[in-house]
C-alpha positions in Angstrom: 28.2 -13.7 77.2 23.7 -13.4 75.9 24.7 -10.2 73.2 27.4 -13.0 71.0 25.1 -15.4 72.1 22.5 -13.9 69.0 24.6 -12.4 67.5 25.9 -16.1 67.1 22.2 -16.9 66.6 21.3 -14.3 64.0 24.3 -15.1 61.8 23.1 -19.4 60.6 18.9 -18.3 61.6 19.2 -18.9 57.6 21.7 -21.8 57.7 21.2 -22.3 53.0 22.1 -17.9 52.8 24.4 -17.5 55.6 26.8 -20.9 54.0 26.0 -19.3 50.6 27.4 -15.9 51.5 30.3 -17.0 54.0 30.9 -19.4 50.1 31.2 -16.0 48.3 33.6 -14.5 50.9 35.4 -17.3 51.2 36.0 -17.8 47.1 36.4 -14.2 47.5 39.9 -13.9 49.1 40.5 -16.9 47.3 40.8 -14.7 44.7 42.3 -12.1 46.2 45.0 -13.8 47.9 46.2 -15.6 43.9 45.7 -12.4 42.1 47.6 -10.4 45.1 50.6 -13.3 45.3 50.6 -13.3 40.9 52.0 -9.9 41.1 54.1 -10.7 44.2 55.4 -13.5 42.1 56.2 -11.3 39.4 57.8 -9.0 41.5 59.7 -12.1 43.1 63.7 -12.1 40.8 63.5 -8.2 42.1 62.9 -8.9 45.3 65.2 -11.6 45.8 68.8 -9.4 44.8 71.1 -8.8 46.2 72.2 -4.7 47.0 76.5 -6.1 46.0 75.3 -7.5 42.5 75.6 -5.3 39.3 74.8 -6.0 35.6 76.0 -4.3 32.8 75.0 -5.0 29.7 75.3 -3.2 25.8 73.9 -0.1 26.2 71.5 -0.2 23.8 70.2 -3.5 23.9 70.4 -7.2 26.1 70.0 -8.2 21.7 73.7 -6.8 21.7 77.0 -7.9 22.9 79.9 -7.6 24.4 83.4 -8.2 24.1 85.2 -10.5 26.1 88.7 -8.2 26.6 85.6 -6.0 28.9 86.0 -8.8 31.9 89.6 -7.9 32.8 89.0 -4.2 32.6 85.9 -4.5 35.1 88.1 -6.4 37.3 90.5 -3.9 37.9 87.5 -0.7 38.8 88.2 -0.3 42.6 85.3 -1.8 44.3 84.5 -5.0 42.4 84.8 -8.3 43.8 83.7 -10.9 41.7 83.0 -11.0 37.9 81.9 -12.7 35.6 80.5 -13.4 32.2 77.0 -14.6 31.5 75.3 -15.0 27.9 71.9 -16.3 27.7 71.2 -19.3 26.5 67.5 -20.1 25.3 68.0 -23.4 25.3 64.6 -25.6 25.4 64.9 -29.9 26.6 62.4 -31.6 25.0 59.8 -28.5 23.2 58.9 -25.8 23.5 56.7 -26.6 26.6 59.2 -27.6 28.8 61.0 -24.3 28.9 63.6 -23.4 31.8 65.3 -20.6 31.8 69.8 -21.6 31.0 72.8 -19.7 31.1 76.5 -20.2 30.1 78.3 -18.8 32.8 82.1 -18.7 33.9 82.0 -21.3 37.7 84.6 -20.4 39.2 83.7 -16.3 39.3 80.0 -16.7 39.7 79.0 -19.7 42.2 80.6 -17.2 44.7 78.8 -14.7 43.7 75.5 -16.7 44.4 75.4 -17.9 48.0 71.6 -18.1 47.9 72.5 -21.7 45.8 73.2 -24.3 48.6 75.1 -27.0 46.6 77.5 -30.0 48.5 81.3 -29.0 48.4 81.7 -32.6 45.5 78.8 -31.3 43.0 80.2 -28.2 43.4 84.0 -29.3 42.6 83.0 -31.7 39.6 80.8 -29.2 38.2 83.6 -27.0 38.2 86.5 -29.6 36.7 83.9 -30.7 33.8 83.8 -28.5 30.7 80.4 -30.0 30.0 79.0 -30.0 33.5 75.7 -28.3 34.1 74.3 -27.2 37.4 70.4 -27.6 37.9 68.2 -26.1 40.0 65.9 -28.7 42.7 62.4 -27.9 40.7 63.4 -28.9 37.1 65.6 -31.5 38.7 61.8 -33.3 40.2 60.2 -32.2 37.6 62.0 -34.0 34.8 63.4 -36.7 37.4 66.8 -35.9 36.8 69.6 -37.5 38.6 73.8 -36.9 39.5 75.7 -37.9 36.0 72.4 -37.5 33.1 72.8 -36.2 29.5 70.7 -34.2 29.2 70.4 -32.5 25.5 69.4 -28.7 24.9 68.3 -27.9 21.2 69.6 -23.6 21.1 67.7 -21.2 19.2 69.6 -18.3 19.9 73.0 -20.8 19.3 71.8 -23.5 16.5 72.3 -27.6 17.5 71.6 -30.1 19.7 73.6 -29.4 22.4 75.1 -31.8 25.5 75.5 -31.2 28.9 75.9 -33.6 31.5 74.9 -33.1 35.3 76.9 -32.3 38.0 75.3 -30.8 40.8 71.8 -30.3 41.8 72.0 -26.6 44.1 69.2 -25.9 46.6 67.7 -23.0 47.4 68.8 -20.8 50.6 65.4 -19.2 50.9 62.7 -19.5 50.3 62.3 -16.3 47.8 65.4 -18.3 45.7 64.6 -19.1 42.6 65.1 -23.2 41.9 64.6 -23.6 38.7 68.0 -22.3 36.8 70.0 -24.7 34.5 74.1 -23.4 34.4 76.9 -24.7 32.3 80.3 -23.4 31.3 80.6 -20.0 28.9 83.9 -21.9 28.0 82.3 -24.9 26.8 79.9 -22.7 24.2 82.4 -20.5 23.1 84.8 -23.6 22.4 81.9 -24.5 20.0 81.0 -21.1 18.4 84.5 -20.5 17.4 84.3 -24.5 15.2 80.9 -23.3 14.3 80.5 -19.4 14.0 83.7 -17.6 15.0 81.8 -14.1 14.4 80.2 -14.8 17.4 82.7 -16.1 19.8 84.3 -14.7 22.7 81.2 -12.4 23.1 79.6 -12.5 26.2 76.1 -11.0 27.1 76.3 -9.3 29.8 78.8 -9.4 32.9 77.4 -10.3 36.4 79.0 -8.0 38.8 79.6 -7.6 43.1 80.9 -5.0 44.6 82.6 -4.7 48.3 80.7 -2.4 50.0 76.1 -1.5 48.8 76.7 1.6 49.2 79.5 1.1 46.0 77.1 0.9 43.8 76.9 3.7 42.3 80.4 4.5 41.8 81.9 1.7 40.6 78.8 1.5 37.8 79.6 5.2 37.0 83.3 4.1 36.7 82.6 1.2 34.2 80.2 3.1 32.0 82.6 5.9 31.8 85.1 3.3 30.9 83.4 2.3 28.0 81.9 5.8 26.8 82.4 6.2 22.8 83.6 2.5 22.6 81.8 0.5 19.6 80.0 -1.3 22.4 79.1 1.4 25.6 77.6 -0.3 28.5 74.8 0.4 30.7 76.3 -0.8 34.9 72.3 -0.8 37.2 71.6 -2.9 40.0 71.1 -6.6 40.2 66.9 -5.4 41.4 67.4 -2.2 38.3 67.8 -5.0 35.8 64.9 -7.4 37.2 62.9 -4.5 38.1 63.5 -3.5 33.8 62.1 -7.1 32.7 59.3 -6.1 35.1 57.9 -2.7 33.4 57.8 -4.0 29.8 54.7 -6.2 31.6 53.1 -3.9 33.8 49.9 -3.3 31.8 49.1 -6.4 32.8 49.9 -6.3 36.3 47.8 -2.9 36.8 44.4 -5.1 34.7 45.4 -8.0 38.1 45.4 -4.5 40.6 42.4 -3.8 39.4 40.5 -7.6 38.4 41.4 -7.9 42.6 40.0 -5.0 43.4 36.5 -5.6 41.7 36.4 -9.0 43.1 36.2 -6.9 47.2 33.8 -4.9 45.2 31.7 -7.3 44.2 32.0 -9.4 47.2 31.2 -5.7 48.7 28.2 -6.3 47.1 26.6 -9.5 47.9 27.5 -8.9 51.5 25.8 -5.5 51.7 22.8 -7.6 50.1 22.4 -10.4 52.3 22.8 -8.1 55.7 20.5 -5.7 53.7 17.9 -8.9 53.4 18.4 -10.2 57.2 17.6 -6.3 58.4 14.7 -6.0 56.5 13.1 -9.2 57.8 14.0 -8.3 61.5 12.1 -4.6 61.4 9.5 -5.7 63.9 12.3 -7.5 66.3 14.1 -4.2 65.8 10.8 -2.4 67.2 10.3 -4.5 69.8 13.7 -3.7 71.4 13.4 -0.2 71.4 10.3 -0.4 72.9 12.1 -2.5 75.9 14.4 -0.2 76.0 17.1 -1.1 74.1 18.9 1.4 71.8 20.4 2.5 68.9 24.0 1.4 69.9 23.1 -2.4 70.9 21.0 -2.6 67.2 24.3 -1.1 65.8 26.6 -4.5 67.9 23.7 -6.7 66.4 23.8 -6.3 63.1 28.0 -4.9 63.0 28.6 -8.3 64.4 26.7 -10.6 62.7 28.1 -9.2 59.6 31.3 -9.6 61.3 30.9 -12.9 62.0 29.7 -14.4 58.9 32.3 -12.0 56.9 36.0 -13.9 58.9 34.0 -17.4 58.8 34.2 -16.7 55.1 38.1 -14.6 55.2 39.3 -17.7 57.4 38.3 -20.0 55.0 39.6 -18.4 51.4 43.1 -17.6 53.1 43.0 -21.4 54.6 42.6 -22.3 50.8 44.6 -20.1 49.1 47.8 -22.1 50.4 47.3 -25.7 48.8 46.1 -23.9 45.5 48.9 -21.1 45.4 51.1 -25.1 45.3 49.4 -26.1 43.2 48.6 -23.4 41.2 52.8 -23.5 40.9 52.8 -26.7 40.0 51.6 -26.4 36.5 52.4 -22.2 36.0 56.3 -23.6 36.7 58.6 -22.4 35.2 56.1 -19.3 34.7 56.9 -18.2 38.3 59.9 -20.6 39.7 59.3 -19.1 42.6 55.0 -19.0 43.7 54.8 -17.9 47.8 51.6 -16.7 49.7 54.0 -14.0 51.3 52.6 -12.7 54.4 51.8 -9.0 53.2 48.8 -11.1 51.0 47.5 -12.2 54.3 47.1 -9.1 55.7 45.2 -8.1 52.7 42.4 -10.8 52.9 42.1 -9.8 56.6 41.2 -6.3 55.8 39.5 -7.2 53.6 37.8 -9.4 54.7 36.9 -6.9 57.9 35.9 -4.4 55.6 33.6 -6.2 53.8 31.7 -6.8 56.9 32.2 -3.8 58.3 30.8 -2.0 54.5 27.7 -4.7 54.4 26.3 -3.3 57.7 26.8 0.3 57.2 23.1 1.0 55.3 21.7 -2.1 57.3 22.4 -0.5 61.1 21.6 3.1 59.8 18.0 2.4 58.6 17.6 0.2 61.9 18.2 2.6 64.3 16.0 5.3 62.2 13.2 3.7 62.2 9.9 4.4 64.3 8.6 1.6 66.5 4.7 2.2 65.2 6.4 1.1 61.6 8.6 -1.5 62.7 6.0 -3.0 64.4 3.6 -3.0 61.7 5.4 -5.7 59.7 4.8 -8.0 62.9 2.9 -11.2 61.0 
């Protein structure tokens, strides 16, 4: 108990230096936590994907579409439970700054495939019945202050023109990892308009969204579908939803690697700052360490004091940084939405913060401890006064 009290007193002997060091550690842990959360957000779509969902697209690229006639053929493949057509619409609300993901889907088949979308029954029915209806996620509804019955106009980019939709349903995420920024509407509404304005683009599907009866059948069903359309004018590539999402992530792999490196650099920098603080502290106390040695205290006692002081400073700074990470991440998510529709601080990020804080505290005390243990009593006593 006496040793612990002495360690606390030593840690705050120079209040300004200690406070600045704690502040530096807190800022570093905060930055590290945010950077790791950005990486987690990048993979959020892939992590939230279902093992029973597949995506069938054109084997050349997503830019190329698939014929509508493929739907019935896919539906009759053994192991397929649901299949729905899906088109990326790419519409813009107000201007380019107000963008959110918007898709044309077949509601009757799509909604049973996404049980993570929680929708009131009456709203679900209204969405299915009204061909001009739209379904929107909670986050974008709150952001733009929409309400049921509002008319929402999107400016088409892939499909030119002003497209009007009536908000009939709002969904909430069942899980924290559910993306609540989607805007969905009827594929038939889009297709009927294209038949009048651009007949060549009608009856074309961006990709097919498929649910299998058993996750163990995913590979077999994928091979069967791709084999079915081999050597056709529009060959297919079928993959799991997770692989499909990771395909987009891989396009920005260089950015993710850079963010990872920066997060580690932040920890290395604060480790150097912490090591400098402990080196200064130990150098000022060499005389005290010599007196303790004279009184019979060994190297173990000195090591406990120095490591204890370093860990106390690191733990306080780390705790403050972790506590600040959650409100800052929440604010960051509001600013960056919908770029990062799911931006939650994962438990693994907190564990990494704690580990980083402990490593900083331990590493920073190694050299000062070694010097304190090996300094000769006579040399230490010369520093007194």
